[in-house]
SEVOSE-902198 format. One record per residue (C-alpha): residue number from 1; x, y, z. Coordinates in pm, 1 decimal. Layout:
BEGIN
<k:NUM; c1:X; c2:Y; c3:Z>
...
END
This chain:
BEGIN
<k:1; c1:2791.0; c2:-44.4; c3:-939.8>
<k:2; c1:2642.6; c2:35.1; c3:-598.0>
<k:3; c1:2574.6; c2:400.4; c3:-524.6>
<k:4; c1:2494.5; c2:590.4; c3:-208.1>
<k:5; c1:2130.5; c2:661.9; c3:-293.1>
<k:6; c1:1864.8; c2:505.0; c3:-512.3>
<k:7; c1:1538.3; c2:692.0; c3:-565.7>
<k:8; c1:1251.8; c2:467.4; c3:-678.3>
<k:9; c1:948.8; c2:634.6; c3:-837.5>
<k:10; c1:650.6; c2:420.0; c3:-946.6>
<k:11; c1:456.9; c2:578.5; c3:-1233.4>
<k:12; c1:138.2; c2:505.2; c3:-1423.2>
<k:13; c1:47.8; c2:741.1; c3:-1707.0>
<k:14; c1:261.4; c2:1019.9; c3:-1562.6>
<k:15; c1:422.6; c2:1115.0; c3:-1893.8>
<k:16; c1:280.4; c2:1468.1; c3:-1886.9>
<k:17; c1:471.6; c2:1571.1; c3:-1577.7>
<k:18; c1:757.2; c2:1320.3; c3:-1576.8>
<k:19; c1:1020.3; c2:1554.3; c3:-1720.8>
<k:20; c1:948.9; c2:1812.5; c3:-1451.2>
<k:21; c1:953.7; c2:1544.4; c3:-1179.8>
<k:22; c1:1291.1; c2:1417.6; c3:-1297.3>
<k:23; c1:1434.1; c2:1771.0; c3:-1307.4>
<k:24; c1:1320.3; c2:1842.6; c3:-950.8>
<k:25; c1:1439.3; c2:1511.1; c3:-807.6>
<k:26; c1:1772.1; c2:1527.7; c3:-992.5>
<k:27; c1:1840.7; c2:1880.2; c3:-865.1>
<k:28; c1:1789.4; c2:1768.1; c3:-505.9>
<k:29; c1:1988.6; c2:1445.0; c3:-549.2>
<k:30; c1:2284.8; c2:1630.6; c3:-703.4>
<k:31; c1:2325.0; c2:1827.0; c3:-382.7>
<k:32; c1:2222.1; c2:1564.3; c3:-125.5>
<k:33; c1:2407.3; c2:1247.2; c3:-230.7>
<k:34; c1:2763.5; c2:1165.0; c3:-331.6>
<k:35; c1:2632.2; c2:925.0; c3:-595.5>
<k:36; c1:2279.1; c2:831.1; c3:-691.8>
<k:37; c1:2039.2; c2:673.8; c3:-938.9>
<k:38; c1:1676.5; c2:759.2; c3:-1013.8>
<k:39; c1:1468.1; c2:455.9; c3:-1112.9>
<k:40; c1:1128.3; c2:514.0; c3:-1272.2>
<k:41; c1:905.2; c2:204.6; c3:-1268.1>
<k:42; c1:654.5; c2:231.5; c3:-1553.4>
<k:43; c1:354.5; c2:30.7; c3:-1435.9>
<k:44; c1:210.1; c2:-45.6; c3:-1778.2>
<k:45; c1:154.4; c2:316.7; c3:-1883.9>
<k:46; c1:-15.7; c2:389.9; c3:-2215.7>
<k:47; c1:87.3; c2:755.6; c3:-2249.7>
<k:48; c1:454.6; c2:724.6; c3:-2336.5>
<k:49; c1:595.5; c2:750.5; c3:-1982.9>
<k:50; c1:874.3; c2:504.9; c3:-2067.0>
<k:51; c1:967.3; c2:711.8; c3:-2372.9>
<k:52; c1:1018.8; c2:1017.8; c3:-2153.7>
<k:53; c1:1239.3; c2:812.2; c3:-1920.8>
<k:54; c1:1443.7; c2:672.5; c3:-2211.4>
<k:55; c1:1499.3; c2:1023.1; c3:-2349.0>
<k:56; c1:1607.0; c2:1147.6; c3:-2006.3>
<k:57; c1:1846.8; c2:853.3; c3:-1963.5>
<k:58; c1:2016.6; c2:938.9; c3:-2292.9>
<k:59; c1:2106.0; c2:1277.4; c3:-2143.7>
<k:60; c1:2147.3; c2:1181.0; c3:-1778.1>
<k:61; c1:2276.6; c2:824.3; c3:-1718.0>
<k:62; c1:2170.6; c2:839.2; c3:-1351.7>
<k:63; c1:1807.2; c2:829.3; c3:-1467.0>
<k:64; c1:1701.4; c2:470.2; c3:-1529.0>
<k:65; c1:1379.9; c2:284.7; c3:-1592.1>
<k:66; c1:1189.6; c2:-39.0; c3:-1549.4>
<k:67; c1:895.7; c2:-110.6; c3:-1779.0>
<k:68; c1:648.2; c2:-369.2; c3:-1650.9>
<k:69; c1:470.4; c2:-591.3; c3:-1904.0>
<k:70; c1:130.9; c2:-453.1; c3:-1795.7>
<k:71; c1:-23.1; c2:-266.8; c3:-1504.7>
<k:72; c1:36.5; c2:-471.0; c3:-1189.6>
<k:73; c1:-37.4; c2:-197.9; c3:-934.9>
<k:74; c1:168.3; c2:35.2; c3:-721.8>
<k:75; c1:274.6; c2:-228.8; c3:-468.9>
<k:76; c1:422.6; c2:-443.4; c3:-746.3>
<k:77; c1:592.4; c2:-140.4; c3:-903.4>
<k:78; c1:753.6; c2:-49.6; c3:-571.8>
<k:79; c1:872.0; c2:-408.2; c3:-529.8>
<k:80; c1:1027.9; c2:-412.7; c3:-877.9>
<k:81; c1:1204.7; c2:-84.8; c3:-805.8>
<k:82; c1:1341.9; c2:-208.1; c3:-474.6>
<k:83; c1:1463.3; c2:-529.0; c3:-639.8>
<k:84; c1:1665.9; c2:-335.1; c3:-897.3>
<k:85; c1:1790.5; c2:-54.6; c3:-669.7>
<k:86; c1:2162.5; c2:-71.3; c3:-590.0>
<k:87; c1:2189.3; c2:215.4; c3:-340.7>
<k:88; c1:2305.5; c2:180.8; c3:17.6>
<k:89; c1:1994.1; c2:386.0; c3:94.6>
<k:90; c1:1673.8; c2:370.4; c3:-110.1>
<k:91; c1:1404.4; c2:638.5; c3:-112.0>
<k:92; c1:1058.6; c2:574.5; c3:-257.4>
<k:93; c1:832.6; c2:862.3; c3:-357.1>
<k:94; c1:538.7; c2:937.5; c3:-586.4>
<k:95; c1:577.2; c2:1073.7; c3:-938.2>
<k:96; c1:323.5; c2:1353.5; c3:-882.7>
<k:97; c1:557.4; c2:1536.4; c3:-638.9>
<k:98; c1:302.0; c2:1524.3; c3:-358.1>
<k:99; c1:590.5; c2:1371.8; c3:-166.1>
<k:100; c1:827.8; c2:1671.8; c3:-147.8>
<k:101; c1:1177.7; c2:1583.4; c3:-277.9>
<k:102; c1:1310.6; c2:1873.0; c3:-68.0>
<k:103; c1:1292.0; c2:1637.9; c3:233.1>
<k:104; c1:1545.4; c2:1398.4; c3:81.2>
<k:105; c1:1848.7; c2:1571.9; c3:245.4>
<k:106; c1:1682.4; c2:1551.1; c3:588.5>
<k:107; c1:1598.9; c2:1184.2; c3:538.4>
<k:108; c1:1956.2; c2:1112.0; c3:434.7>
<k:109; c1:2084.6; c2:1295.3; c3:740.9>
<k:110; c1:1877.6; c2:1070.4; c3:968.5>
<k:111; c1:2010.6; c2:765.6; c3:781.4>
<k:112; c1:2371.0; c2:879.0; c3:814.5>
<k:113; c1:2313.8; c2:914.0; c3:1189.3>
<k:114; c1:2202.0; c2:551.5; c3:1214.9>
<k:115; c1:1833.1; c2:534.3; c3:1124.4>
<k:116; c1:1753.5; c2:232.6; c3:906.8>
<k:117; c1:1400.1; c2:339.4; c3:810.2>
<k:118; c1:1283.5; c2:698.6; c3:774.5>
<k:119; c1:907.8; c2:732.9; c3:734.1>
<k:120; c1:755.4; c2:1033.3; c3:562.9>
<k:121; c1:441.4; c2:1104.9; c3:767.5>
<k:122; c1:164.4; c2:1327.7; c3:634.0>
<k:123; c1:113.0; c2:1628.4; c3:857.0>
<k:124; c1:-140.8; c2:1813.8; c3:643.6>
<k:125; c1:-370.7; c2:1675.9; c3:371.9>
<k:126; c1:-516.3; c2:2010.7; c3:262.1>
<k:127; c1:-473.0; c2:1905.1; c3:-100.7>
<k:128; c1:-726.6; c2:1622.4; c3:-48.4>
<k:129; c1:-1102.3; c2:1663.4; c3:-32.9>
<k:130; c1:-1288.5; c2:1630.7; c3:296.4>
<k:131; c1:-1416.0; c2:1288.1; c3:191.5>
<k:132; c1:-1066.1; c2:1170.0; c3:102.9>
<k:133; c1:-928.9; c2:1288.3; c3:436.3>
<k:134; c1:-1209.8; c2:1113.9; c3:624.2>
<k:135; c1:-1162.6; c2:789.1; c3:429.3>
<k:136; c1:-785.4; c2:792.1; c3:485.1>
<k:137; c1:-828.1; c2:861.9; c3:855.7>
<k:138; c1:-1085.3; c2:583.5; c3:893.9>
<k:139; c1:-871.9; c2:333.0; c3:704.4>
<k:140; c1:-554.7; c2:412.6; c3:899.8>
<k:141; c1:-743.7; c2:390.8; c3:1228.9>
<k:142; c1:-892.9; c2:51.4; c3:1140.6>
<k:143; c1:-564.6; c2:-87.4; c3:1009.1>
<k:144; c1:-369.9; c2:37.1; c3:1311.6>
<k:145; c1:-620.7; c2:-124.1; c3:1548.3>
<k:146; c1:-619.4; c2:-456.7; c3:1362.8>
<k:147; c1:-246.6; c2:-482.8; c3:1296.2>
<k:148; c1:-104.4; c2:-320.7; c3:1608.5>
<k:149; c1:106.1; c2:-80.2; c3:1398.6>
<k:150; c1:31.3; c2:290.6; c3:1395.5>
<k:151; c1:-0.4; c2:388.5; c3:1028.9>
<k:152; c1:-185.1; c2:715.5; c3:1084.3>
<k:153; c1:-47.1; c2:965.2; c3:837.0>
<k:154; c1:177.3; c2:700.8; c3:680.8>
<k:155; c1:277.1; c2:715.5; c3:315.9>
<k:156; c1:496.6; c2:540.4; c3:60.5>
<k:157; c1:749.4; c2:823.2; c3:101.1>
<k:158; c1:1026.7; c2:639.7; c3:286.5>
<k:159; c1:1399.4; c2:587.5; c3:311.0>
<k:160; c1:1520.1; c2:229.9; c3:362.9>
<k:161; c1:1868.4; c2:113.8; c3:452.6>
<k:162; c1:2020.4; c2:-149.3; c3:224.1>
<k:163; c1:1969.5; c2:-416.7; c3:490.3>
<k:164; c1:1597.5; c2:-338.4; c3:511.2>
<k:165; c1:1562.2; c2:-343.9; c3:131.6>
<k:166; c1:1720.9; c2:-688.9; c3:120.7>
<k:167; c1:1482.3; c2:-815.1; c3:388.1>
<k:168; c1:1175.4; c2:-679.8; c3:207.8>
<k:169; c1:1276.0; c2:-820.6; c3:-130.8>
<k:170; c1:1445.6; c2:-1148.0; c3:-34.3>
<k:171; c1:1316.7; c2:-1263.4; c3:305.1>
<k:172; c1:948.1; c2:-1174.7; c3:256.6>
<k:173; c1:834.8; c2:-1364.0; c3:-56.7>
<k:174; c1:461.4; c2:-1308.2; c3:-12.6>
<k:175; c1:253.0; c2:-1219.4; c3:-319.5>
<k:176; c1:4.0; c2:-990.3; c3:-143.4>
<k:177; c1:238.7; c2:-710.6; c3:-44.7>
<k:178; c1:165.5; c2:-396.2; c3:156.2>
<k:179; c1:471.4; c2:-172.0; c3:152.8>
<k:180; c1:365.7; c2:61.0; c3:434.1>
<k:181; c1:272.4; c2:-226.0; c3:663.4>
<k:182; c1:578.0; c2:-439.0; c3:590.3>
<k:183; c1:819.0; c2:-149.4; c3:640.8>
<k:184; c1:667.9; c2:-94.8; c3:986.5>
<k:185; c1:654.9; c2:-467.7; c3:1067.8>
<k:186; c1:1025.1; c2:-538.8; c3:1005.1>
<k:187; c1:1132.5; c2:-319.9; c3:1296.3>
<k:188; c1:1491.5; c2:-189.5; c3:1297.3>
<k:189; c1:1572.6; c2:169.3; c3:1391.7>
<k:190; c1:1292.1; c2:390.0; c3:1263.9>
<k:191; c1:1230.4; c2:763.4; c3:1270.0>
<k:192; c1:957.1; c2:979.0; c3:1119.2>
<k:193; c1:974.3; c2:1304.2; c3:923.7>
<k:194; c1:649.8; c2:1505.3; c3:887.5>
<k:195; c1:554.5; c2:1667.8; c3:559.1>
<k:196; c1:263.3; c2:1853.0; c3:406.1>
<k:197; c1:97.2; c2:1691.1; c3:104.6>
<k:198; c1:149.4; c2:1922.3; c3:-192.5>
<k:199; c1:-100.1; c2:1963.3; c3:-477.8>
<k:200; c1:-34.1; c2:1748.4; c3:-782.4>
<k:201; c1:197.8; c2:1918.1; c3:-1029.9>
<k:202; c1:1.2; c2:1779.7; c3:-1326.8>
<k:203; c1:-268.6; c2:1529.9; c3:-1420.4>
<k:204; c1:-524.0; c2:1373.4; c3:-1191.3>
<k:205; c1:-513.9; c2:1105.3; c3:-927.3>
<k:206; c1:-550.1; c2:751.8; c3:-1066.1>
<k:207; c1:-725.3; c2:635.5; c3:-749.6>
<k:208; c1:-1103.7; c2:606.9; c3:-768.8>
<k:209; c1:-1343.6; c2:533.0; c3:-485.4>
<k:210; c1:-1391.8; c2:166.9; c3:-577.1>
<k:211; c1:-1019.9; c2:119.7; c3:-626.2>
<k:212; c1:-949.3; c2:256.9; c3:-279.2>
<k:213; c1:-1208.2; c2:23.3; c3:-125.3>
<k:214; c1:-1051.6; c2:-278.3; c3:-296.6>
<k:215; c1:-707.2; c2:-160.6; c3:-184.4>
<k:216; c1:-823.9; c2:-125.5; c3:175.9>
<k:217; c1:-978.9; c2:-473.6; c3:183.5>
<k:218; c1:-674.7; c2:-631.9; c3:17.6>
<k:219; c1:-420.1; c2:-472.7; c3:249.1>
<k:220; c1:-614.0; c2:-539.9; c3:569.2>
<k:221; c1:-674.0; c2:-906.7; c3:488.3>
<k:222; c1:-316.9; c2:-951.0; c3:362.7>
<k:223; c1:-165.3; c2:-809.8; c3:680.8>
<k:224; c1:-397.0; c2:-909.0; c3:966.8>
<k:225; c1:-605.6; c2:-1215.4; c3:1052.3>
<k:226; c1:-812.6; c2:-1036.5; c3:1314.5>
<k:227; c1:-1109.4; c2:-975.6; c3:1079.3>
<k:228; c1:-1166.2; c2:-1351.9; c3:1092.1>
<k:229; c1:-1274.7; c2:-1296.6; c3:1452.2>
<k:230; c1:-1587.9; c2:-1134.9; c3:1305.7>
<k:231; c1:-1719.9; c2:-1482.5; c3:1221.8>
<k:232; c1:-1728.7; c2:-1628.3; c3:1577.8>
<k:233; c1:-1842.0; c2:-1290.5; c3:1715.0>
<k:234; c1:-2137.3; c2:-1289.5; c3:1477.5>
<k:235; c1:-2211.2; c2:-1645.6; c3:1584.2>
<k:236; c1:-2218.2; c2:-1540.1; c3:1948.6>
<k:237; c1:-2447.8; c2:-1249.4; c3:1864.3>
<k:238; c1:-2690.6; c2:-1485.6; c3:1694.9>
<k:239; c1:-2670.6; c2:-1727.2; c3:1987.7>
<k:240; c1:-2765.7; c2:-1451.6; c3:2230.6>
<k:241; c1:-3052.1; c2:-1340.5; c3:2007.3>
<k:242; c1:-3174.6; c2:-1699.6; c3:1972.7>
<k:243; c1:-3171.6; c2:-1747.5; c3:2351.9>
<k:244; c1:-3363.8; c2:-1423.4; c3:2406.1>
<k:245; c1:-3624.8; c2:-1515.7; c3:2145.7>
<k:246; c1:-3650.7; c2:-1866.9; c3:2287.5>
<k:247; c1:-3711.6; c2:-1734.9; c3:2637.9>
<k:248; c1:-3969.5; c2:-1489.2; c3:2504.5>
<k:249; c1:-4151.5; c2:-1767.5; c3:2315.9>
<k:250; c1:-4158.5; c2:-1997.9; c3:2618.9>
<k:251; c1:-4279.9; c2:-1718.3; c3:2845.5>
<k:252; c1:-4556.7; c2:-1627.5; c3:2600.1>
<k:253; c1:-4663.0; c2:-1991.4; c3:2580.5>
<k:254; c1:-4667.8; c2:-2041.2; c3:2957.5>
<k:255; c1:-4846.5; c2:-1713.0; c3:3025.2>
<k:256; c1:-5109.6; c2:-1788.6; c3:2761.8>
<k:257; c1:-5024.1; c2:-1483.5; c3:2548.9>
<k:258; c1:-4998.8; c2:-1505.4; c3:2170.4>
<k:259; c1:-4658.0; c2:-1601.8; c3:2045.3>
<k:260; c1:-4488.9; c2:-1338.3; c3:1830.4>
<k:261; c1:-4588.2; c2:-1381.1; c3:1468.3>
<k:262; c1:-4444.9; c2:-1342.5; c3:1125.4>
<k:263; c1:-4283.9; c2:-999.5; c3:1178.5>
<k:264; c1:-4049.2; c2:-1135.6; c3:1445.6>
<k:265; c1:-3977.2; c2:-1445.1; c3:1237.2>
<k:266; c1:-3901.8; c2:-1245.4; c3:921.4>
<k:267; c1:-3672.4; c2:-1001.0; c3:1101.3>
<k:268; c1:-3487.2; c2:-1288.5; c3:1265.8>
<k:269; c1:-3438.1; c2:-1473.8; c3:937.0>
<k:270; c1:-3319.4; c2:-1161.4; c3:754.7>
<k:271; c1:-3083.1; c2:-1066.4; c3:1037.0>
<k:272; c1:-2942.7; c2:-1418.8; c3:1056.7>
<k:273; c1:-2894.9; c2:-1434.1; c3:680.7>
<k:274; c1:-2711.2; c2:-1101.3; c3:681.2>
<k:275; c1:-2471.2; c2:-1214.6; c3:951.8>
<k:276; c1:-2405.9; c2:-1542.3; c3:773.4>
<k:277; c1:-2330.2; c2:-1361.9; c3:446.9>
<k:278; c1:-2095.7; c2:-1119.4; c3:622.9>
<k:279; c1:-1911.2; c2:-1410.3; c3:781.8>
<k:280; c1:-1884.1; c2:-1593.5; c3:449.3>
<k:281; c1:-1759.9; c2:-1274.8; c3:284.5>
<k:282; c1:-1480.2; c2:-1235.3; c3:538.5>
<k:283; c1:-1377.7; c2:-1598.2; c3:500.1>
<k:284; c1:-1392.6; c2:-1561.3; c3:122.4>
<k:285; c1:-1147.9; c2:-1272.0; c3:128.0>
<k:286; c1:-893.5; c2:-1479.5; c3:316.9>
<k:287; c1:-945.1; c2:-1777.3; c3:87.0>
<k:288; c1:-877.4; c2:-1545.1; c3:-206.7>
<k:289; c1:-553.0; c2:-1429.5; c3:-43.8>
<k:290; c1:-451.4; c2:-1791.8; c3:15.9>
<k:291; c1:-537.1; c2:-1880.7; c3:-345.0>
<k:292; c1:-314.3; c2:-1600.9; c3:-473.7>
<k:293; c1:-24.5; c2:-1715.9; c3:-255.9>
<k:294; c1:-62.7; c2:-2084.0; c3:-343.6>
<k:295; c1:-52.2; c2:-2015.5; c3:-718.2>
<k:296; c1:302.3; c2:-1888.5; c3:-670.9>
<k:297; c1:285.8; c2:-1638.4; c3:-956.2>
<k:298; c1:549.9; c2:-1361.2; c3:-965.3>
<k:299; c1:458.4; c2:-1024.8; c3:-818.0>
<k:300; c1:513.7; c2:-864.9; c3:-1159.6>
<k:301; c1:680.9; c2:-918.3; c3:-1495.5>
<k:302; c1:942.1; c2:-680.6; c3:-1634.4>
<k:303; c1:920.5; c2:-616.7; c3:-2008.0>
<k:304; c1:1245.4; c2:-422.3; c3:-2037.7>
<k:305; c1:1485.2; c2:-204.1; c3:-1844.6>
<k:306; c1:1643.4; c2:129.9; c3:-1930.6>
<k:307; c1:2001.2; c2:181.2; c3:-1817.9>
<k:308; c1:1989.9; c2:-109.7; c3:-1571.9>
<k:309; c1:2145.5; c2:-452.1; c3:-1563.8>
<k:310; c1:1877.4; c2:-701.7; c3:-1668.9>
<k:311; c1:1939.9; c2:-900.4; c3:-1351.7>
<k:312; c1:1759.4; c2:-955.7; c3:-1119.3>
<k:313; c1:1546.1; c2:-1172.9; c3:-1343.6>
<k:314; c1:1279.6; c2:-1016.6; c3:-1560.7>
<k:315; c1:1036.6; c2:-1237.4; c3:-1370.1>
<k:316; c1:1003.7; c2:-1064.0; c3:-1034.4>
END
């Protein structure tokens, strides 16, 4: 049965703090919504996260779960949660409570006044290290410039109207998904609510430096084709350099001076090779994205559900 609010929480090895998270979110939802469901998407956890959810469901039927067959990543977990959510409004937030559930009433108020997307925007990242803040700022600046959408301070803490959820899950079948980008791209009536990033209630962040780099490359190439412009730009740079070196060589020959020797030649070859490899790397990333899309594999596979109808299909 449809409810007023669905709260989707992706989780990977969050068993230690899951009971506390559910208590906090349930307390807020009891007061904010006329009817609700809390859906935990277990993204292949190995610490018993799904067991905590099953135990909570036995006591509180509004708490439900989706267990993926393995770890597919946060984007896939969010997609699975959105596919199963029945609420007229759907809120997505992190299991570590860095997205404050206390903002849920304010987000619902905006929705009831007509907003179809309510973005939670990070106002203060004091809980992150200086390096993390710099990396996030640099990534958001680059993505915003390439895509044309301002994602500075953006997060996965959002409220979506039912119509927007249906568009994201039914009208956009792409494999390489980027939730923050797609929710900005679809348009509709959008408002933003600022929040301060709270310290994690328990555990440690699952994001490592290499993982964040891979995530940045994947999302940029999946959402914007502008990086492909690097290839012709590098070609133009090399053309200009070749013309300059050609003019210098001809002038040296005509004037009787010695033509530049091996140092110039070696630098030119190394520089040219570097630009060629960069260009091939950019093209390779887009070919990889195309390969993933052409294979037509599902975004994720659901192993079992807790308290939910098994439809939509286990194959997402």
